[in-house]
N, C-alpha and C positions, 0 to 999 in steps of 0.2 A: 612806552609806559613811563610815567614820571617817577621820581625817586620816592614819593610818598607811598607807592605801591610796592616797591622792592626793598626798602630800607627797613631792617629790624631795629626796633628800639622802643622807647617810652612814647606812649601817646596819651593825650589828655593833659590836664593842668597840674596834676600832682606829681611831684618828683619822689624817688625813693628815700631820700634823705638818709644816706648811709651812717651808721653809728657802730662804734667798736668797744669791745672789751680788751683785755690784754692780748688775746689771740684770735679773736674772731670778728666777724661783721654781721649785721643784721639791717633790715630795712625798718624805718619808723613810720612809714605811710604805705597804705594800700594803694597799688598803682595798677594801671592797665598798660600792656605792652604788646608788641606785634612781632611775630616771627613767621617769615615766608608766607605773608598774606593772612594768616590767622591771628585773631585777637585773643589774648589771655588776660587773667587777672592774677595779681599776687598780693595776698593779704599781708599786712604789716606782721612781722614776726617779733616785733618789739613789745616786751612786757617787763623789761628789767631784769629777766632771768638770763643768766649766762649760758644756760642750756640751750637757748634758742639761737645762739650765735653760731655761724658757719665758720670753721676754722680755714685759714689760708694754709695751703700745703707747704711742707717744709722745703720743698724744691724751689720755692720762691724766696730769694735772698737779695739783700741790698748791702754791698760792701761798705765797711766802716769808711767814714769821710766821704760818702757818696749820697746822692738823692736818686731815688728811682720810683717808678709808678707800678700800680697793680690794677688791671682792669677787672671790675666786678660784673659778671654776667648772670643772666637767668635763662633757664631753658624751658620748654612748654609744660614740664612737670613742676615747675616752680623751684627747682634745684639751683643753688648758686654755684658758679664756677669762676676761676681766677686765672689771669694771664699776666705774666710779668712783662713790663715795658723796658724801655732802655734805662740804664744807670748812667749817671753822669757824676764824674768826680766833682766835688764841691768847689775845688779850687779852680776848675775850668768852666763851671756852670754859667757864670756871668759872660763868658766868651763864646758861647755856643751861638753860631748864626742862627737867625730866625726870620721868618717872613712877617713883615709889619703891616699896618692898616694904611699907612700913608702911600700915595702912589698906587701902583697896580698890585695884584696879588702875587706877582713875581718879584716885587721889590725886596732885596735882601739886605738886612741891616747887619752891621759888623758884630754887634753884640746885644744881649738882652740888657735891660736896666739892672742896677745893682739890687733892686728889690725883688727880682724874679726868684721864685723858688723852683721853677722847673721849666724845661722846654716842652711845649706841646707837641713838638715833632717826635718825641719819645713815648708818647701815650699809646697803649695798645688800642688797636682799631677794631673794626667788625670781626666777629667769630661766627662762621656758619652755623645756623641752627640755634643760635642764642641772641638774646637782646642785651645790649650793653647798658648797664644801669648807671655806672660812674667809675670813678677811679679813687684809689688811695695813694696819695704822694708821701713817701716815706724818706725822712732825711736822717741818715745815721751819723748824728753829730758826735757820737761817742767813738771810742776805739773798738767797739764791738760790731760784728756783722749783724744786720737785722735778719731773722729767720722766721719764715711763716710758721704759725702754729706754736711758736715758742717765745718770740720776742714781743714786746709790748706795742699795741696799736693805740694806746691812750695818750701818748705824749710824754711817757716816763721812761726811765732807764736809759737816757741818752738819745731817744728817738723823737723827732717832731713829725707829726702826722697831719695832713690836710686831706679832707675829703671833697671831691668834686662830683655833683650829680651830672649825668649826661644830658644837658639841656643847653642848647644854644651854641654848640660847637659844631660849626660848619666845616666840612672838609676833613674831618678826623677819620 
């Protein structure tokens, strides 16, 4: 069986387009997704109301002076779940080895470019029984620890946040 039949994830042309308030995440587009061979739909829960955002648990943290990722998942009931990825110290992030596009897929380069915000080898991957919608990359540039459900996801309070929809990432 090929991977299209066994991979859980987004199907179709629309992406979830993750959006945040100070402490939670919601999707701005209605999407279709597949889990264990079954197709489901998730309506957009975006209406501008903070009550529709799903809070990230306080067990997800990013240390001060670090950058980390949070995987955003959906289950067959349409409930969102979150998984913490790898945290990288900002001082060492640009020196993290990574696999490049030149040469073969096993070509290892010494470091990322200075414009990299995160190493994709630290992103959370598949979670059984869930479809991966995307990731929030959080940079705790301040002296504060970023804590789910408490710290800002809107790019304020000393935190820089970047959202990535799960589309076009092969091998994650």
